[in-house]
Steps between C-alpha positions, in 0.01 A plus 500: 500500500630841404468757782382853424780754454405684818477189715714519819813285492452166681819323619529123471334313781732412789484370854635695801646398832526778752710424811391720791663577828442743787697810398771735593589869511678646196799604705637445854416849618225639722286667227487177290431287806223735612323470158533124516377463858217738430367270225581180688349594829189654342398160356189376682622144454819583694361716777137416575437787738228735372661780296343774714697364795813384319581778258559768767743264672666407171535859372546671834753266664623200299585679175675775697732269689534161337634589151837625628556188705387269220715685249807427715402128494454501123836668453671206669373251241462714185680361198663665200200390297255631755270340760583131551133402474444682167835391356445136590141491376614659174777231473237228556285634220795529263608144581154373400506669163454237235434226758143449383541562127539808281138600533522551874611837635635503858529820705480619861319764709484627854180541701637822652740722310630438147448341261138480602265208434259722304769645275648161426163341420426790255839457340444126459155553349653755253750233395227260416462297815143379488555255790698593804605299809538718806763331718531642853824354633367421846517130576259538800168670433422814695240768433764766566729361221342274246150644515610866476722420198197342331284792607735739323491289181122484507473877555713556193287259298186686606625803301563301181250482220665183349609288792740213468400168645654463846632216720663543838777286648370314808704467820762233485597464871481124492585432136758221474698710250521790750605279784758327281644841393521616862666173600766531230563863583524455876717187477738669260529809720555304819759283332701814420508620864810466718289382792222251564179673619348385830161612359343628181237778520237550233392862538179614322365854474267565790133598485263618776346216698159642402556392138512139608183539709325653198579192287814592313689173420839661516603370841403144408680524169820614673483226757450236230791632293716481814391142573549377150836668463613357831393152389686541174818609683463232760498743793252703692489872416426784738213695331481865592341821378680831445435869422250589772348847466276694737341397827270223381569134594689332211562137411749334729768406578674818393831453318685765696383360833608146405840618382568677828384195707675214323855556626371477861363162411834374377434557126810693403522437127206562266404532141188695402299484176197698380290259293212744453708743300559417138768766477735653754391848614519740791330255736753225431820689433470768765255369759634142508850498362612819671280577809421137561864410504578782739226400742601132498870570552430761769290238687797259512479317164826410328412427137218644286422445130225643292412271213397679178151484351444298179538823298615427140706197604477176302262336748291816516468537122422136458217542754352810322527331161322199636207668678450770234517247219235293673264798525546579129370154410233529229630841400847386389534182293825316600756478219 
């Protein structure tokens, strides 16, 4: 069929895969961190306090004091190519280019900050992606992570006249491929240490206790991941929760409290891994690897090792290729 001369150009039909992660400021300075925190902490999925109560606290106190402190923390882990989280997520997307065939475009986006989910979806649609898999890189489902990433995607779709077909990556907290990747990564990292850990800690990002009581499966997903990884490694893991914020009761035990208590119980040598993070970021590189080490050694520990996330390592990329390829079934015909 011959199209009319004035017909808009239509690119060849393609399939898109959009990796999404939490987000990061554009720079390790107070103004950039303030912009980022303002967006992040205004998300109703993240802070479930009514806005009329929360926004005066956020704007009047938190955004006046926290950005400078957080900027100092970001500066300690910032890389030449930028934020670790953004740089690693970009590397993961690039490593997947061509993995599912020439018709599949792979890119990445951040829920907060840039590149935004909405902008990346629009760019994929403009390049001909009529089917898009949204892939939040959170192994354990949580409304404050997985759901809000999907919310952002759906909000962008609501503004499109010609929407692409959409799939979303489900949580993979107990997927055998995920556990196998973690096992390979942890065993390789421990083998490279110059000491034998007395204990291995699996630290997950914390959430308010109230989220569990409201039915969020996150706590159960974390516990199951910890159990399955421990079974795969042949040793019990100490499961903890980090990054407490505010006065509400959070999931326990708290990572910082456990780190300070272990030396007094005779556990002097530890390794710590963060299975819930698909890429190293501020919470792993500064909170665990720097402040966690300081706390443990100050309490009497002798040896401390932070074990990297899966990142764009061989086990990590094999995992992503596996679970994403599975979700593309029916859209992509295997070669």
